C-alpha positions in Angstrom: 6.2 107.7 40.7 6.8 104.9 38.3 10.5 105.6 38.5 10.4 105.1 42.2 8.9 101.6 41.8 11.8 100.6 39.6 14.4 102.0 42.0 12.9 100.5 45.1 12.6 97.1 43.5 9.1 96.4 44.5 8.0 92.9 43.6 4.7 92.5 41.9 2.3 89.7 43.0 2.7 87.9 39.6 6.5 87.7 40.0 6.2 86.4 43.5 4.0 83.5 42.4 6.4 82.2 39.7 8.5 79.3 40.9 12.2 79.9 41.5 14.2 78.4 38.6 17.2 76.4 40.0 20.7 76.8 38.4 22.3 74.0 36.7 24.6 73.4 39.6 21.7 73.3 42.1 19.8 70.9 39.8 22.6 68.4 39.4 23.8 68.5 43.1 20.3 68.3 44.5 18.9 65.7 42.2 21.8 63.9 40.5 21.9 60.8 42.7 18.1 60.5 42.5 18.1 60.8 38.7 20.9 58.3 38.4 19.1 55.8 40.6 15.8 56.3 38.8 17.4 55.7 35.4 19.0 52.5 36.7 15.6 51.2 37.9 14.1 52.2 34.5 16.4 49.8 32.7 19.5 51.9 31.7 22.6 49.7 31.8 25.2 50.6 34.4 27.8 51.3 31.6 25.4 53.9 30.1 24.0 55.5 33.3 26.4 58.5 33.3 25.7 59.4 29.7 21.9 59.1 30.0 22.0 61.0 33.3 23.8 63.8 31.5 21.3 63.7 28.7 18.5 64.1 31.3 20.1 67.2 32.8 20.9 68.7 29.4 17.2 68.3 28.5 16.1 69.6 31.9 18.2 72.7 31.6 17.1 73.3 28.0 13.4 73.1 29.1 13.8 74.8 32.5 11.2 77.4 31.4 8.5 74.6 31.4 8.9 74.0 35.1 5.5 73.9 36.7 4.4 74.6 40.3 4.4 70.8 40.9 8.1 71.0 41.6 11.3 69.8 40.1 11.1 66.1 41.0 7.9 65.3 39.2 9.2 67.2 36.2 12.5 65.2 36.3 10.5 62.0 36.5 8.9 62.7 33.1 12.3 63.5 31.6 13.9 60.4 33.0 11.1 58.2 31.8 11.3 59.6 28.3 15.1 59.2 28.2 14.9 55.7 29.5 12.3 54.7 26.9 14.5 56.2 24.2 17.5 54.4 25.5 15.8 51.1 25.4 14.5 51.7 21.9 17.9 52.6 20.5 19.3 50.1 18.0 22.8 50.3 19.4 21.5 49.3 22.8 19.7 46.3 21.4 22.5 45.1 19.2 25.6 46.1 21.2 26.8 43.9 24.0 30.1 44.6 25.6 32.0 41.5 26.5 35.3 40.7 28.1 36.4 38.5 25.1 35.5 38.7 21.5 33.3 35.9 20.2 34.6 33.7 17.4 33.7 35.2 14.0 30.8 33.5 12.4 31.7 32.2 9.0 29.2 30.8 6.6 29.8 27.4 5.0 30.5 28.9 1.7 33.1 31.3 3.1 34.8 28.4 4.9 34.9 26.4 1.6 36.4 29.4 -0.2 39.0 29.9 2.5 39.9 26.2 2.4 40.1 26.2 -1.4 42.3 29.3 -1.2 44.6 27.7 1.3 44.7 24.5 -0.7 45.7 26.5 -3.9 48.6 28.0 -2.0 49.6 24.6 -0.5 49.1 22.6 -3.7 52.2 23.6 -5.6 54.4 22.7 -2.6 52.7 19.3 -2.3 52.8 18.6 -6.0 56.6 19.2 -6.0 56.9 16.2 -3.7 55.3 13.8 -6.2 57.1 11.7 -8.8 57.0 13.4 -12.2 54.8 10.8 -14.0 52.3 10.7 -11.1 52.3 14.4 -10.9 51.6 14.8 -14.6 48.7 12.3 -14.5 47.2 13.9 -11.4 47.4 17.5 -12.8 46.0 16.6 -16.2 43.1 14.6 -14.9 42.2 15.9 -11.4 43.1 19.6 -11.8 42.6 20.2 -15.5 39.8 17.8 -16.1 41.3 16.0 -19.0 39.6 12.6 -19.7 41.7 9.6 -18.8 42.0 8.2 -22.3 43.6 11.6 -23.4 45.9 11.5 -20.3 47.2 8.1 -21.2 47.8 9.2 -24.8 49.6 12.4 -23.7 51.8 10.5 -21.2 52.4 7.6 -23.7 51.2 4.9 -21.3 48.4 2.3 -21.1 45.1 3.6 -19.7 45.4 1.4 -16.7 48.8 2.8 -15.9 47.4 6.4 -16.1 44.6 5.4 -13.6 47.3 3.9 -11.3 49.4 7.1 -11.4 46.4 9.3 -10.5 45.4 7.0 -7.6 49.0 6.9 -6.4 49.3 10.7 -6.6 46.0 11.1 -4.6 47.2 8.8 -1.9 50.6 10.5 -1.6 48.9 14.0 -1.4 46.6 12.7 1.4 49.6 11.3 3.2 51.4 14.6 2.9 48.4 16.5 4.2 48.0 14.2 7.2 51.7 14.4 8.1 52.0 18.1 7.5 
């Protein structure tokens, strides 16, 4: 007799009470718009709605065995709420902001100074080439190499006051070159 039960496909009362498990296709087509709208109201950004919605259905299908008699929608509510909370907690969501144009890079004062110094080092030889030889020598020795002025005057074979004049004249010329550049 037991074999006849199997062949006639009689349904036991316990099997009849179990809720029908929807297929993935049924779940998405029946509840997709609702889940998408719910996630939007729960704070998921428009640009991420499709991805988070997919995560919700992936979780729902993975845990479909936990479906209770309460129905699919209340069960999807809980999954949507959890995914929306996780979405809002993500570091990338807090830090990343998509914009139409890139913001200007933030450069610290020291980085700017280093960049200016680097550019000046590249430009300096060209500007120094435009100076008179005596002025250039006095400026390089004192202002770049840090040689004391009395030593500069001895090296150049000129009076101390002349060495000062040459350094001053070189500075003025370099400033003028930079302004007119």
